[in-house]
C-alpha positions, 0 to 999 in steps of 0.5 A, spaced: 352 695 363 359 697 366 362 703 367 371 704 367 375 708 373 381 708 368 384 703 364 382 697 368 381 690 366 374 687 366 376 682 370 378 687 376 372 691 373 367 686 374 370 684 381 370 690 384 362 690 382 362 683 387 362 679 380 367 673 380 369 671 374 372 664 373 381 666 373 385 659 373 391 662 371 390 669 375 388 673 370 394 672 366 390 670 359 393 662 359 386 659 361 382 662 357 376 661 362 374 669 364 371 669 357 365 675 356 362 677 349 362 685 349 355 687 346 358 696 346 363 700 348 370 701 346 375 696 349 384 695 348 386 692 343 385 684 342 391 681 344 395 675 341 393 671 347 387 672 347 387 670 339 390 664 342 383 662 347 379 665 343 380 663 336 375 665 331 370 667 337 372 673 337 370 675 330 363 674 334 365 680 339 368 674 344 374 677 349 378 675 355 376 679 361 383 679 364 386 681 358 381 686 355 381 694 358 374 698 357 377 705 353 370 708 353 366 711 359 362 704 359 360 699 356 355 693 355 358 685 355 354 679 357 357 674 361 357 666 359 354 661 364 361 657 364 365 663 366 362 665 372 365 662 378 360 658 382 359 653 387 363 646 388 361 639 390 366 637 395 367 632 399 365 637 406 366 630 410 371 624 411 373 618 414 376 619 422 379 615 427 377 615 434 381 619 439 379 620 447 374 627 447 379 632 450 379 638 448 383 645 451 377 648 453 372 646 458 367 650 462 366 650 471 360 652 474 362 656 481 358 658 486 362 665 489 361 666 496 360 674 496 366 679 500 363 681 507 367 686 512 369 678 515 371 676 508 375 681 504 378 677 499 379 680 492 374 678 487 379 675 483 382 671 489 374 668 490 373 666 483 381 663 483 379 660 489 372 656 486 377 654 480 382 651 485 387 654 480 391 660 478 390 661 470 392 667 467 387 672 465 386 677 460 387 685 462 380 686 458 376 681 461 379 682 468 376 690 468 370 686 466 370 682 473 367 687 478 361 688 474 360 680 471 360 678 479 356 682 481 350 682 476 350 675 476 349 674 484 356 670 484 353 665 481 357 665 474 361 659 468 368 661 467 371 658 461 379 656 461 383 654 455 389 650 459 391 655 464 388 661 461 381 664 463 378 666 457 370 667 459 366 669 464 358 668 464 352 669 467 348 663 471 350 655 469 351 655 461 357 648 462 354 645 457 354 651 452 362 650 449 363 650 442 369 650 437 370 651 429 374 646 424 377 650 418 380 646 412 381 652 408 383 649 401 386 652 394 379 651 391 374 650 398 373 652 404 369 648 409 367 649 417 365 644 423 361 647 427 362 641 434 359 641 441 366 640 445 362 637 450 360 631 446 364 632 441 358 632 436 358 636 430 352 641 429 353 644 423 357 644 416 358 649 412 362 650 405 364 655 399 369 656 395 374 660 396 373 667 394 382 667 392 380 663 386 379 669 382 386 670 383 388 664 381 386 656 380 393 654 383 397 656 388 403 659 384 398 663 381 396 667 388 404 667 390 406 671 383 399 675 384 401 678 392 409 677 390 412 685 392 405 688 393 403 689 400 396 691 398 395 684 394 398 681 400 392 684 404 387 683 399 387 676 398 388 675 406 382 679 407 377 674 402 378 669 405 378 671 413 371 675 410 368 667 408 370 664 414 366 668 417 360 668 413 361 661 414 362 661 421 355 665 422 352 661 417 354 654 421 352 658 428 345 660 425 343 653 423 345 650 430 342 655 435 350 658 436 351 664 438 359 666 435 361 668 442 360 661 445 366 658 440 372 659 444 376 656 439 378 654 431 383 650 429 385 651 422 388 647 417 391 648 410 398 647 404 403 651 407 400 657 401 394 657 404 396 658 412 401 663 410 396 668 406 390 667 411 396 669 417 397 675 411 405 672 411 408 673 405 409 667 401 413 669 396 420 664 398 415 658 396 415 660 389 422 659 388 428 654 390 429 652 395 422 653 397 422 655 404 416 657 407 416 662 414 412 657 419 410 650 419 409 650 426 402 649 428 401 656 432 396 660 436 393 666 436 388 671 439 382 670 434 382 678 434 389 678 432 386 674 426 380 677 424 375 671 426 369 673 429 368 668 435 369 670 442 374 675 443 378 671 448 378 666 443 384 662 440 386 660 433 390 655 432 393 653 426 395 646 424 403 644 424 405 643 416 412 639 414 416 642 408 414 645 401 407 645 400 406 639 404 402 643 410 397 642 416 392 639 411 396 633 409 398 632 417 390 633 419 389 627 413 395 622 416 392 623 424 385 622 421 387 615 417 391 613 423 397 613 417 402 613 423 399 606 425 399 602 419 401 595 421 402 594 413 406 599 409 400 605 406 399 611 402 396 616 402 394 620 397 390 627 397 389 629 390 387 635 389 389 642 386 396 640 389 396 632 389 401 630 397 403 624 397 405 620 404 407 614 405 409 609 412 414 604 410 412 601 417 418 605 421 418 611 417 413 617 414 414 620 408 412 627 404 412 630 397 408 634 393 406 635 385 403 640 382 396 636 380 391 641 379 390 644 372 387 638 369 384 634 375 381 641 377 378 644 371 384 648 368 388 646 361 382 643 358 376 645 354 371 643 357 374 643 363 370 644 371 370 643 377 365 638 381 360 644 380 353 643 378 352 641 371 359 638 371 360 630 368 362 626 373 362 619 370 364 617 363 362 610 359 363 609 352 361 603 350 360 599 343 353 599 341 352 592 336 345 596 335 348 603 331 355 599 329 358 606 334 361 608 340 355 612 344 356 614 351 353 614 357 354 620 362 352 622 370 352 630 372 353 633 378 345 636 381 342 633 375 339 638 369 344 639 363 352 638 362 355 645 362 362 640 361 367 635 363 370 634 372 377 631 374 374 624 375 369 624 368 376 625 364 380 619 367 374 615 366 374 618 358 382 617 357 381 609 361 376 608 355 378 612 350 385 607 351 381 601 352 377 600 346 383 602 342 380 610 340 388 613 343 394 609 343 398 610 349 402 617 348 394 620 347 393 620 340 387 618 336 387 613 332 385 612 325 378 609 327 372 610 324 367 614 329 361 619 328 364 622 335 371 623 333 371 629 329 377 631 325 376 637 323 381 643 326 382 640 333 381 632 334 376 631 339 372 626 342 365 628 343 362 626 351 355 630 349 352 632 343 351 640 342 343 640 342 344 635 349 349 640 353 347 645 357 352 650 353 349 649 346 355 646 343 358 639 343 362 638 349 368 633 347 375 631 350 381 634 346 387 631 343 390 637 347 385 635 353 389 630 353 395 632 353 394 636 359 392 629 363 398 625 362 402 631 364 397 631 371 397 624 371 405 623 370 405 628 375 402 625 381 404 617 379 411 621 378 412 623 385 408 617 388 414 613 385 419 618 388 416 617 394 416 610 395 423 610 393 424 614 398 421 609 402 425 603 400 418 600 399 415 596 392 408 598 389 406 591 391 408 592 398 404 596 400 397 594 404 393 600 404 391 605 399 388 611 401 385 617 396 382 622 399 380 629 396 373 631 393 377 628 386 377 622 389 369 622 391 368 620 385 373 617 382 373 610 379 379 605 381 379 601 375 380 607 370 385 610 375 390 604 375 388 604 367 391 611 366 397 609 370 394 614 375 396 609 381 398 602 381 395 596 378 396 592 384 392 597 389 386 596 386 383 592 392 387 595 396 384 602 395 379 606 400 377 613 399 376 616 406 373 624 402 376 630 406 381 628 411 383 635 413 377 636 416 377 629 419 384 631 422 382 639 423 376 636 427 380 631 432 385 637 434 380 641 436 377 634 440 382 631 443 389 634 446 392 627 444 389 628 438 393 634 438 399 632 441 399 626 435 399 631 429 405 635 432 408 628 432 406 627 425 409 634 423 417 632 425 417 625 424 416 625 417 422 626 412 420 631 406 422 629 400 423 635 395 422 633 388 426 637 384 432 635 388 430 628 385 436 626 380 431 621 378 425 625 377 425 626 370 427 620 367 421 617 371 415 622 369 417 622 362 416 615 363 409 616 366 407 620 361 406 615 356 399 610 358 400 604 361 401 597 356 395 594 356 394 587 359 392 581 353 384 579 355 
């Protein structure tokens, strides 16, 4: 039962009650993911967007929550499981290149001689004499210093960061030095809690990015906050609150006090870092796509709202330009892309695909929107890699049944609820290999009980009685079109960046595929549909979440921090929209590659 506050949409009413309903398009009635069933109450008239998305389901009482306003004082609605935003399986860890352990933070235990009539030096002078240096000191800490020194019997541990005094504690606590690495992804936030004395990861925590209910992609979120300081603040508070919740979870697991955490290194694409800091990203949403900042910046934790030691710091990793941000730089750092001895490529296929190429002399980077299909938006039964999502699909012809059969794997086990991006790649490749679809993705005249032509053409992967949604889970013709659009974007941006770098596909010696999408991706199937080049099949390495790995390196090593800033400075940004060849290349990549005869 929900009650109206005065003409709000059902989506807003549910959000206000803390119920996160999927809204991948940002509440514009485009994705059809916020389906609810109305059981009682008076509602606004059915919109055209609802008729397009729901069809005959409207007759059964289904509506789009983002388009439906509650007119009566209260109503009773039912929310299908598939409409609830849920936790994601993701690559919470990734490959991490070796660097020296040299954090900016350090702790020193001091035994300070107490004052006397013979030694009347100031409290601060005594402390600094023990350090042999003269660091800056926050005013708040200076005010507390006399009491701390005397209560501690003049035996204290001081925490330093660069040339600044951050904390003074009683006793010997040199071993208790901690920091956080944070990857703020478009769909997921991951944090690692580190012991900076040993470099060891003590705890990992992750959760969906709460901003997803305002749109699954970065453009939806830019549109949502554009021109509204209030909405920008809502998204800022959402992500900061989520990070603080993860800090509590990780610190509790590791037995660490949050006040013993003195630095957070945070990476994300340029839109995510802008939103986190409450900086308006609107200019990234229109040509010439200019961010407010790309430099590595540091702020007091209190300024950002992150609940660690109040004198601690938040360092936002450097980005490159456009939508290529600190997560891409961190990824390049983690795999050592700048040090490749042969031409190498890093592709992070997430909501936004980012490609960085090293041709042996220079680094080049670009990005393209790839999320809608690979991340579960724009397909009928699309899901991100959540529990219940099919992660792998294998189609084969059974001599016993005389028809095509399907084997599949489900994240978390149990009955399938939908299909995630890696499985869509499998399905597309297998349907093409078996001649069920042509190079344009159109269904051919094949006889199979799984190929349905009544209404929307589709190939059934899971029969209704086997699924967890009591209906067939299928790959539709419209799904294939969406997948080809996404595939074309990734393949085209890769091709353009390689051209800018003056190297051929065959010249590439190593390909790194990062992100949660890559963790379940079958590289042969990816090559079959043209997502990656066929010559890369045996050169491809899946490296997981390199954004969080790079953030950890920046936190642990001052050498790595300088290297990240160097990578950001020297990488040449390739603006795809300004490339005259892009449209031609993109159209070519909308087709599936010609299959070689066996």
